[in-house]
N, C-alpha and C positions, 0 to 999 in steps of 0.2 A: 564744099560748095553749098552755099545757101539757097534753100528752096525760095522761089519767087515769092513775093507779097501777092495777095489776091487783089483784084481790082478795089474791093471795098477797103481792105487794108491800106493801100497806097492813097487812097481819096482821103481816109481820115487822117492818115499822117501828114498829108500834103496840107490839109486844112487846118492840122494844129500848128504845122510850120508856118503857114501863112498867118494864122492868129498871132502866135508868139512874135513874129517879127514885127507885125503891126502894133500889138499891145505894148511890148516891152522895148523895143528899137526904134518905132516911128518909122518902120521901112515897108512901104507899100509895095508887094510883090505881086504879078500876075501869075495865075494860076499855071502858065505853060512854064514860067521860070521856077516857081515853086517845086512842080514836079521834077525837074531836072536837079534842083538843090536836093530835093528829097532822095533822088536816085543816087547822086553823090554820097550823101550822108549814109544811107543804107550800105552802100558798096564798100565805103572806106570804113565804118565803124562797126558794122555788124560783126565781121569776124573777130573783132577784140572783145565784144560782149560774149560772143558764143564761147570763145576759147576760156574766158574767165569764168562763165558758168559751167563749164565742162571741169575746170580745176577746181572750183567750188564744191562741184557735186563728189569729185575724187576725194577731197579732202573729207567730206561728210561721210562718204562710204567707207572710208579707211578708219575714222573715228568710230563709226557703228560697227564695223567688222572686229573691232577689238574687244568688243563688249558680248559678243556671240560665242 
C-alpha cells in the first residue's frame, strides 16, 4: 500500500496537472476537479510505477551480486 502524499506534494502535483492540461490540451480545469483527477492518477498508476521500480532494483541488485 502506498504512503499518502503530503499536502505539499499533492498541491504540487495538482498544479502541474492543471498547467499541463491547460498548456498542452487547452483544458481549463478547476482546482477541485484537478485534485480528484490527481487522486485517480496516483491511485491507479503509482502501484505500477512502484512495482517497476522494485523490479528494476532487483535486476540491478542481482547484477551487482554476481560481481561480489
